[in-house]
N, C-alpha and C positions, 0 to 999 in steps of 0.2 A: 502382388500375390494373387494368383488366379483363384476364382471361386472354387474350381475343382480341387485345388490343393488344400484350401481351407476345409472343404468337406472331407478330404482324406485325413486331415488332422483331427477333425471331430470324430470320425469313425475309429481312428486309432486310439484315441484317448477316452472316448465316451464322455466328452465334455458337455457340461450343462449348457454352455453358450460360448460362442466365439465372436469377438468383435474386432474391428479394425480401429486402431487409435490414430486418427489423422491429425492430432493436435501437434505432434512432434514433427521435426524436420523430415524424418522418414516415417513410414507407416508401420507401426508395430501391430503384431497379432496378439490379442489378449485371449487366453484360454481360461475360461472360468470352470472351476470344479466346486463341489459342495463344501469340502473342508480342506484344511491344510494337509491332512493325511492323504486325501484323494488327489490333491494337487501333486504331491511328491510321487505317488504311484503313477499318475498320468505322465509326468515328466519322463520316468523310466520307460514307460510303454512307447512313448514317441521316439525315444532313442533306439529302442529295439526295432521299431518300424522303419526308421531311417536306415539302419544297418541292413535290414532285410531287402530294402529297395535300392541299396547302394547310393543313398542320397548323401552328398557331401555337406557336412555341417561342422560347427564348432560351438563349444560351450565357453561362456565367460561370466565372471562375476559382475553384478550390476546393482546400483541403488534402486533399480526398478523392482527387484524381487530378491528376497533373502535366499531363494533357491538358486539364483542365477538365471541367465537367459540363453536361448539357443539362436544361432545364426545359420541360415542356409545359404550356401554359396550361390551368388547371383542375385540375392535379394538384399536390398539396403534397409533392413529393419530387424527388430528382435521379435522372437516368439517368447511371450511372457505368460507364466502360469500364475493364476490368482485364485485364492479360495473365496467363495462367497461368504462363508461364515467365518468372520475374523473379528477380533476385538476392536471395538470402536467404529465399526462400519456397518452396523445392523441396518440402518436406513438405506445405504447404498446397495447392500446385498438384497434387501427386500425389493427394491425397485427392479433390479435385474431379474430376480426370481419371478416376481409377479408379471412382468412384461412377457417373460418366456412362457409362463403358465397360461396367460391370456391368449397368446398367439397359438399355443399348442391346443388349447380348448377351441379356439376359433377354427382350427384345422381339423377338428373332429374327435379329439381325445376326450375321454370321460373325466368328470371332475374328480372321481375317487383315485385317479392315477396321478394327480397333480399335487405338488408340494403345498400349494395354497388354494386348494379346491374349496376349503371352508370359506376363505375370504371371497372368492369369486361367486360362490353361492349367495352370499349376502349382497354383493354388488348387483347381481342379477335381480334379487328380490327388491332392492331399494330403487333401482333404475328401471326395471322392467325390460332390461336388455335381452333381446332374443337373437339366436344364431341366424346369420344371413351372410350372403356373399359380400365380400369386400371389407369385412371387419378386420381391424388391425390395431394392435397396441404399440405405442412408441414411447420409449423412455427418453426424457429430455435432460437427465443428469441434473447437476446443481445449477440452478438458474440464479444469476446475481441481479435480480430485479430490485432496484432500489426503490423502497417505498418510504420516502421521507415524510416526517410529520409536519403539520402546520397547526398553529394555535392562534386564533384571532381574539382571544380574551374570553370567549364563551364556548367555542367549539374546538375539539381536537380532531383533526382530520388526517387520515393516512392517505397520502397522495400516491399517484401512479398505481391505483388499486383497482384496475379494470378487470373485467371477466378473465379468469384463467391466470391471474397473477397472485401468488407464485404457483407454478404447476410443476409436477414431477413426471407425470405420465399422461399421455393423451390416448383416448380410445376414439378411433376414426372409422368411418365407413366410406369406402371409395374416395379417400383423401379428405373428406369433410369431418371436422371435429364434432363428435357427439358429446364427449365429456372431457373436461380438464380435471385431473385428479391430483390431490395433495396427499402424499403418503407419509405415515409415521409408523415406525416399528418399535414401539416402546410404550411404557406406562406413563411417562412424563415427557413433555416436549414444549419447545418454544414456538409461539405463533407470530411473534413480532419483536423487532428491535428497532429503535429509532433514537436519534440524537435529540435530547430535550434540554440540555444544559442552558442554552440561551434563553429559554422561556422562564427558567428559574432565576436568572440574573438580570434580565431586562426589566427596568423599573416599570415599563408599560404593561408587562404581563406577569411579573413575579407574584403579585398578590392573587390574581385570578387563577394562575396555574396551580398554586397551592390549594386554593379553595375548591378548584375543579376536582382534585384528587382527595380532598378532605384533610390535607396536611396542616399541622400547626406551624406557621411560618417562623415563629420564634425558635421552636425546636430544630427546624431545618438549619437556621442560621447558627445556632449554638453548636451543632455538630459539623456542618460543612464549612462554616466560615461566615464572617460578617457580610460578605457580598451577597449571601443568600438569605439574610435576615429581613423579615417583613412581618408587620402586624396583620393577622388574618381574622376574618369574622368567624363566628361559631359555625361548626360543621353542620351541613344539612344532609343527613343520611340518605334521604330519598333521592336527592339530586346527585349525590356521589354514586349511588347504585346505578342510576341511569347512565352516568358518564362512563363508569367502568364497563358496563354492559355494551355500550357503544364501541369502545376500543376493542373488546373481545370480538365482536361481530366483524369489525373492519379487519382485524388481524387474521381472521379465518379465511377471508377472501370473498370474492364476488363470483357467483354462479360456479360453485365448486363441488366436485365429488370428493368428500372427505373420507379417507380410508386410513383407519388406525387399527393396527394389529398389535395386541399385547403379547399373545401367545396362541398356540393352536386352539381353535374353538372359541377364542375370546377376541372378537372383532367388533369394531364400532364403525359403521358406515352410514353416511348421510349425504344426500344430494340436496343442496340448498341453492335456489335461484336468487340472484341478486345478493344483497347482504342481509337477507331476512333470516339470519340465525336467531333461534329462540334462546335468549340468555336471561337468566334471573340471578341476581346477586343476593347472598345471604346477609347475615347481620353485619352492620357497620357500627363499630364502636372503637374506643381507644385501644382495645385489645388487639385489633387487627393491624395496628400500625407499629412499625419499628423505625426508630430514628438513629442517625449517625451519632457516634460518641467520639470525641477527639481522642486520638491515641489508642482507641479500642476498636471502633467499628466505622468503616468508611462508606457505608451504604444506608439507604432507607428502603423500606418495602411495605407493601400492603398485601396481607394474606387473607383471602376470603374464600368462603364456600360458594359454589355456583352450580347451577344446572345449565348445561350448554347442549342444545339440540336433544334434550331428553336424557343426557348422561350427567352423572354427578362427578364434580371435580373440586379440587382445591386449586385456586388460581393465585399466583403470586406476581405482583407488579414490582419488579426490582429496579431501583434507581441507583446506579453506580457507574464507576469507570471500568475499563477493561485492562488497565495496566497499573502497576504499583505506584506510578507517578501521577496517575489521574486524580483530580480533585473535584469533588462535587458530583451531582447526579448527571453525569455526562450522557448516559444512555438509559432508556427505559426498556426493559425486557419483560415480556409477558409469558409466563410459564403455566401450562396446564398439567395437572397431575390427577390421574384417575383415583377415585376414592373406593 
């Protein structure tokens, strides 16, 4: 599909953004509108445009869109209309919208004309970013960077955790990356998931991993099964606090621009070099621990208050499986929720 034709589609529909999807066997054209209502209206506008220009096309139902897709004679691909604001995809929509806003701003538009001008204002304040030639924002979509955990008996390490992992958006100048950004568009979000079951079952590490997190090994065995039973020493709250803080810092990433928008005017933006996130953990006592109960509860968790880079959160370390057949603390997931 020629760039000229894509521009014609954008003018005809007033699309927020148009992208080419080259992951499929053919190249589809994705036309993004703000809402489902806008998407439906834009679809009709494009049909009228095609008819006025005598463009031969066909409509067909498709799993790619509830609205159906359009095919233009001579092109082996679909034209697909997608709403940015749709249930269950706030993060994806935010990425597309923010990248579009950043590039529009870099092109000379004023912040008050942009959907996320409030977010960009805070990004500028935090980073000191100034307008100059060659600035560009690039969305990287969902990155499947595997950050597997390691535990040597005393230290819990998130591996493959180099600068810019995981990253959603890059801000570049003349092709050089200035900032790797991690985006969240919600008041609660996960920062890490890793497989930890082997640490809790291996005789060489099971006592130490329970003590690392402050768990009672007898309670873990009582709920998860005898293979998880171990006698543990008395909890050391100061040590546990340091351990939990370390995992949060690693989970947030290395040299990262953290952009979390909860709602218009409520943004949390931080730029942290290295893994030097400022994390302090609140009270550690029996009250913050939940243990599995056979036949009733298949998970364990630790729920603590924390200050992370100056913001107040409730942090939950969840130890559970992901399917009904899973047994034991197969994965650890770390969730941050704004207070």
